[in-house]
Structure formats: C-alpha cells, structure tokens
MIMI-647104 format. One record per residue (C-alpha): x, y negated, z. Coordinates in pm, whole numbers, plus 50000, padded with zeros to 5 digits. Each point is the difference from the previous one (the first is absolute). Example, Ala and Ser with C-alpha at 12.3 -4.5 7.8 and 13.67 -1.06 7.14 Angstrom:
% residues 2
{c1: 51230 c2: 50450 c3: 50780}
{c1: 50137 c2: 49656 c3: 49934}
***
This chain:
% residues 113
{c1: 52668 c2: 38297 c3: 17872}
{c1: 49706 c2: 49841 c3: 50151}
{c1: 49848 c2: 50330 c3: 50177}
{c1: 50325 c2: 50108 c3: 50128}
{c1: 50050 c2: 49977 c3: 50394}
{c1: 50337 c2: 49938 c3: 49983}
{c1: 50000 c2: 49732 c3: 49747}
{c1: 49753 c2: 49863 c3: 50222}
{c1: 50236 c2: 50029 c3: 50264}
{c1: 50288 c2: 49865 c3: 49757}
{c1: 49790 c2: 49704 c3: 49910}
{c1: 49926 c2: 49881 c3: 50357}
{c1: 49622 c2: 50064 c3: 49968}
{c1: 49957 c2: 50285 c3: 50279}
{c1: 50245 c2: 49869 c3: 50263}
{c1: 50293 c2: 50231 c3: 50168}
{c1: 50279 c2: 49954 c3: 50262}
{c1: 50288 c2: 50016 c3: 49772}
{c1: 50323 c2: 50127 c3: 50109}
{c1: 50215 c2: 49861 c3: 49732}
{c1: 49876 c2: 49851 c3: 49697}
{c1: 50235 c2: 49916 c3: 49659}
{c1: 49922 c2: 49808 c3: 49675}
{c1: 49905 c2: 50395 c3: 49859}
{c1: 49890 c2: 50181 c3: 50316}
{c1: 49839 c2: 50019 c3: 50320}
{c1: 50077 c2: 50234 c3: 50339}
{c1: 49680 c2: 50028 c3: 50189}
{c1: 49879 c2: 50291 c3: 50284}
{c1: 49799 c2: 50267 c3: 49891}
{c1: 49635 c2: 49987 c3: 50138}
{c1: 50020 c2: 50333 c3: 50057}
{c1: 50337 c2: 50102 c3: 50140}
{c1: 50181 c2: 50374 c3: 50017}
{c1: 50250 c2: 49901 c3: 50227}
{c1: 50095 c2: 49709 c3: 50246}
{c1: 50129 c2: 49809 c3: 49688}
{c1: 49831 c2: 50057 c3: 49696}
{c1: 50006 c2: 49683 c3: 49742}
{c1: 49908 c2: 49973 c3: 49654}
{c1: 50234 c2: 49834 c3: 49736}
{c1: 49798 c2: 49882 c3: 49680}
{c1: 50106 c2: 49851 c3: 49701}
{c1: 49806 c2: 49613 c3: 49943}
{c1: 49941 c2: 50110 c3: 49620}
{c1: 49803 c2: 50262 c3: 49922}
{c1: 50161 c2: 50351 c3: 49924}
{c1: 49730 c2: 50323 c3: 50014}
{c1: 50298 c2: 50242 c3: 50152}
{c1: 50359 c2: 50071 c3: 50046}
{c1: 49968 c2: 50165 c3: 49622}
{c1: 49880 c2: 49606 c3: 49845}
{c1: 50268 c2: 49838 c3: 50231}
{c1: 50285 c2: 50183 c3: 49832}
{c1: 49996 c2: 49756 c3: 49686}
{c1: 50081 c2: 49739 c3: 50278}
{c1: 50321 c2: 50157 c3: 50150}
{c1: 50088 c2: 49689 c3: 50166}
{c1: 49694 c2: 49948 c3: 50157}
{c1: 50060 c2: 50341 c3: 50147}
{c1: 50306 c2: 49918 c3: 50184}
{c1: 49863 c2: 49704 c3: 50138}
{c1: 49742 c2: 50179 c3: 50159}
{c1: 50218 c2: 50268 c3: 50116}
{c1: 50213 c2: 49711 c3: 50152}
{c1: 49709 c2: 49846 c3: 50167}
{c1: 49932 c2: 50316 c3: 50151}
{c1: 50324 c2: 50018 c3: 50149}
{c1: 50012 c2: 49656 c3: 50146}
{c1: 49613 c2: 50053 c3: 50122}
{c1: 50141 c2: 50326 c3: 50185}
{c1: 50307 c2: 49802 c3: 50150}
{c1: 49744 c2: 49754 c3: 50116}
{c1: 49832 c2: 50239 c3: 50182}
{c1: 50294 c2: 50174 c3: 50166}
{c1: 49983 c2: 50327 c3: 49777}
{c1: 50330 c2: 49997 c3: 49893}
{c1: 50168 c2: 50141 c3: 50309}
{c1: 49828 c2: 50311 c3: 50004}
{c1: 49860 c2: 50054 c3: 49629}
{c1: 49668 c2: 49945 c3: 49831}
{c1: 49831 c2: 50143 c3: 49648}
{c1: 49914 c2: 49822 c3: 49709}
{c1: 49706 c2: 50150 c3: 49784}
{c1: 49825 c2: 49910 c3: 49718}
{c1: 49716 c2: 50231 c3: 49879}
{c1: 49919 c2: 50005 c3: 49608}
{c1: 49653 c2: 50130 c3: 49892}
{c1: 49716 c2: 50151 c3: 50190}
{c1: 50135 c2: 50361 c3: 50053}
{c1: 50313 c2: 49813 c3: 50196}
{c1: 49760 c2: 49796 c3: 50197}
{c1: 49982 c2: 49685 c3: 49854}
{c1: 49710 c2: 49838 c3: 50130}
{c1: 49991 c2: 49640 c3: 49866}
{c1: 50114 c2: 49978 c3: 49637}
{c1: 50279 c2: 49755 c3: 50032}
{c1: 50333 c2: 50068 c3: 50033}
{c1: 50122 c2: 49996 c3: 50370}
{c1: 50256 c2: 50130 c3: 50245}
{c1: 49958 c2: 50117 c3: 50294}
{c1: 50262 c2: 49967 c3: 50292}
{c1: 49966 c2: 50204 c3: 50342}
{c1: 50170 c2: 50038 c3: 50235}
{c1: 50051 c2: 49974 c3: 50433}
{c1: 49994 c2: 50358 c3: 50038}
{c1: 50141 c2: 50331 c3: 49883}
{c1: 49818 c2: 50073 c3: 49672}
{c1: 49924 c2: 50388 c3: 49924}
{c1: 50130 c2: 50157 c3: 49690}
{c1: 49827 c2: 50127 c3: 49767}
{c1: 49760 c2: 49671 c3: 49977}
{c1: 49658 c2: 50165 c3: 49843}
***
C-alpha cells in the first residue's frame, strides 16, 4: 500500500534502525516508547491487522519468533516482556498495518488498559 507508514518502512522508503530483519518481517524501536524497551515487529507484506493475517498463520508464527529473538537480544528474557497486537480502533491500533509491540525493561501493570 503506497500510503501505509509501515509499508514504507518495510520497503526502506523511510529509514529506521532495525534491531532484526528477515525476508518476511522486521523489528525496530517504537518512536513513542511506553517502556524502557519498546519495539515494533511488522510483516513486510501488508496486512491491515491480526484478523487479516490469520490467512497466513505461518507468517504470524514467524513474526512471534522474531519478537522472541528481539526480546532476547535486548536482554528481556530474564525478567519477562509483553507482546501485544492491537486490532482495530477500539483496541488502540493507530497504524492499519499488522504490528506487534514488544514491551519490557520494567514491571508492567495489569490490566493494561
């Protein structure tokens, strides 16, 4: 999608400092961090949200594996981290491109919202 922010990032039209990258996804820091470590995991192919991506369960597994590898690379596995996918406006999804948030580096409260 030509106007999608995350598609532009995936296509390297907007530069980011990637923490990890694969042929199907990438991980980079959130521009508005909500925790000491706040990364985003996106697919390179456009899917509007998690519901749309369910037709490609292999991709979802791949993205979650990237999230785990990124969390490990940031030293989050010792004390824990959270992976979140907001789907739709009521859940707080602000960019209509599937993405997972990785949050960690401090005690995270519950419930989250």
